[in-house]
N, C-alpha and C positions, 0 to 999 in steps of 0.2 A: 455689773462688771466694773471694776475700779480701774481708772486710767493711770498710766505710769508716766505720762508726759503730756504737757499741753503747750501750745504755741501757735505759730502761723505757718501754713504752706505758702511760699512766695511764688506766685505764678505771674512772671513778668512784673508788672506794677501792682498786681492785685494781691492783697494779704488775706488769706483765708483762715479764720480761727478754727483750730482742730484739737482733738484729743487722741492720744495714742494708747492702745490697749494690747496686752499680750494676747496672741492668738492661740496659744497652747498652754496646757497645764501639766502638772506632774502626776503620773499615775502610780509611781513607785511607793512601796511601803517604807516609811522612814524608820530604819533601825537606829538605835542609840548606841554610842560607845560607852561601855561601862567597865568598872574595875572588876576583874574576874573573881576576886576574893569575896567582895561584899555587895556586888552589883551597884555600887555607887556610880552616878553619872560622871562622865569625864567632861570637864569644863575647860575651855581655852580662855586664858586671860591675856590681855594686852599689857605687857610689862616693859618698862624702860630698861634697855640693856646697860645703862650707866649706873643707875642707883637701885634697880630692882623694884621700883615703885609701880604698883598696879595703876593703870591710867583709865580715866573715864573718857567718853567721847569728846567732852569739852576740852580735855587736856591734849588732844592729838591734832597735830597740824600736818601740812604737806611741805616737803623740802626736797631740794636737789643738792647732791654733794658734788662739789668741784674742788679737786686737789685737797680733799680732807676738810674743806670749809662747808658748813651747813647753811644753805641759803633757803630761808623759809618764805612761803607764800600763803596769803589768805585765799579763800575761795573767790572773793571778789576780785582779787588781783588776777587770778587765773581766768575768771570769766571776762575780765576786761580785755583779754587778748582778742576775743571775738564777741563783743557784747551783744550783737544782734544774732549771731549764729547760735547762741545757746537758747534762743527763743523762737528760732525760725527753721523751717525745713525748705530749702531753696530748690526749685525745679531747675536742673541744669539743661534739660532738653528732653526730647521725646524720640523713641526708637521702637523697633520691633522686639518683642520678647525673645524671639529665637536668636537674637544677636548676643544675648547674655550667656556666658558659659555656665553650664550646670554646676560645675565645681565652685563657682563663686556664690551660689545661693546659700544663705545662712538662715538666721532666725526670721520667724513670721510675726507680723503685728497687724492689728486692725486699725484703721484710721477713720474716725467719725467726726461729726461736728462738735464744736464747743457748745456748752450749755447756753441757752438764750439769756439766762440771768448773768452770764459772764461775757456777753458780747457775741455769742454764737449766731451765725446767720446761715441759711440754707442755700440761698441763690448762688453765691460765688462758689460754694462747695459743689453744687450740682452742675454749675456751668463747666467747671474743670472736668468733672466726671463724664458728663454727656459729650463733651468735645473729644475726650480721649476714646470713648466708645465709638463715636462716629468715625474717627480716623483709625481705629484699631491699633492704637499706640499705647505704650507704657512710658512712664516718666522716670527719669533718673534724678534722684534727689540727694542732697547733702544736708547733714545737720550735726550739731555738737551737743553731746550729753555726757555728764560726768568726766569732763576734761578730755574727751575723746571725740574725734571727728569721724562720722560714719557716712557711708554711701549706701544707697538702697534703690530698689526698683518699686515704683508705685503703680498699681494696676486696679482698675475698677473691679469691685467684688461685691455682689449682692447690692445693698443700698449705699454702700460706702466704698472704701478702698482697702486693698490688701497691700501691706508694705513688706517686702522681703529685703532684709539687710543683706548687703553683699560684702564679701571679703575683698580687700584690696589685692591686686595681683602680687604685691610683695609678701602677702601673708600665705599664699599658696605655695607649698613645697613642690620641688621638682619631682616628677615621677621617677626620675633617674636615681633618686635616693633609695628606692625600694629594690629588694633583691628579687630577680626573676631568673629562674633556671631556663636557659635556652635548650630547645629540643625539637628535632624534626618529627613530624607526625605524618604517618602514611595517609595519602589522599583518600583511600578507601575508608579509613577510620573517620576522617573528617566528614565524608558523605554520610556515614551511618550516624555520626553525632548530629549532623544537620537534620536527619530524619527524626531523631529523638526530639530535637528542638521543635520541629514542625508538629510532632504529636503532642507536645506540651503547650503549644501556643493557645492563648485564651484571651478573652476580653477582660482587662483588669478593672475591677470595681473597688475603688478605695474603701467604700463603706462596708464591704464584706469582711474587712480585716479588723480584728479587735485584739487588744493586748491581753494575753492570757497568763503571762508569767506572774503578774501581781496576784491573781487569784490563787495560783499554786503556792505562792509565798504565804498568803493568808491561811490556806488550808494547812500548811506546814506549821504555822504558829499555833493554830487551833489544836493540832495533834500534840504538839509539845506541851501546851497548857493543860491538856487532859492526861499528860503523863504517858502517852503512847510512844513506843520506840520509833525512832526515825531511821529508816533504811537509807544507806548511802550507796547507791549503785555505782559500779565501776564502768566507766566509759572507755571502750576500746574500739576505734573505728575498724571496720573489716578490711582485711588485706586484699587489694585488687591485684590478682595475678595476670589477668588478661583483659585489656580494655575492650578488645573485640567481643569477647564472651559477654562482658557486662552490657555492652551496647545491644547485642542481639537479645539478651535477656530482657532488657527494658522495652525493646521493640515488640517482643513476643507478648509481654504483659499488656501493652497497649492494644495489640490485635485481639487479645482474649477479651 
């Protein structure tokens, strides 16, 4: 597994060499965008809007526009804002995991030791891990990557750590922005709904769930390649005329 970042976890005055790895992969089938007439691949080019010239990576810089003036920055100048932060992940403190709002949890990463050939050591890494296990705490960390500052929660996981990137509270939209139709529900209906919930309660085992849509897409591609017709079913959700009747039907199915 290839690492995507390397640096140091800063635990007080202790610098721990680490590597960061993506904890998830993409299962989806990669469709290409093509020209309908000749199936030519659609390519996106980076073009200067002033002279129309196509640009290479070396020709592209970063800038901020103020009152129409283009102020350019080099990567080194941006990194100089926080020279240590781009190479460190600093422990802010320790807390209980249940103090973290579920809505704040974002991407997952693995954190392991740096290679011994590049200064990696195991003792300081395991010291932090075992101390956190002993106290049952997770660490809140901050780090900078690609000109952005991130916050995350670090917790012991298998032989290393699991890092969950967190959203800043400013990033989370207010639930008041969504539309919800208010309606009174008969208490008897709520009781029957609760009975259905009870009947569907189970012990969730994450490993029992596999992604099946990708396999369906692959089968669709195979049928298309063999020249077989593709049926496009019409989806129309059933009309619910009586909530009470539907609840009773569900309860009767469970009893059977």
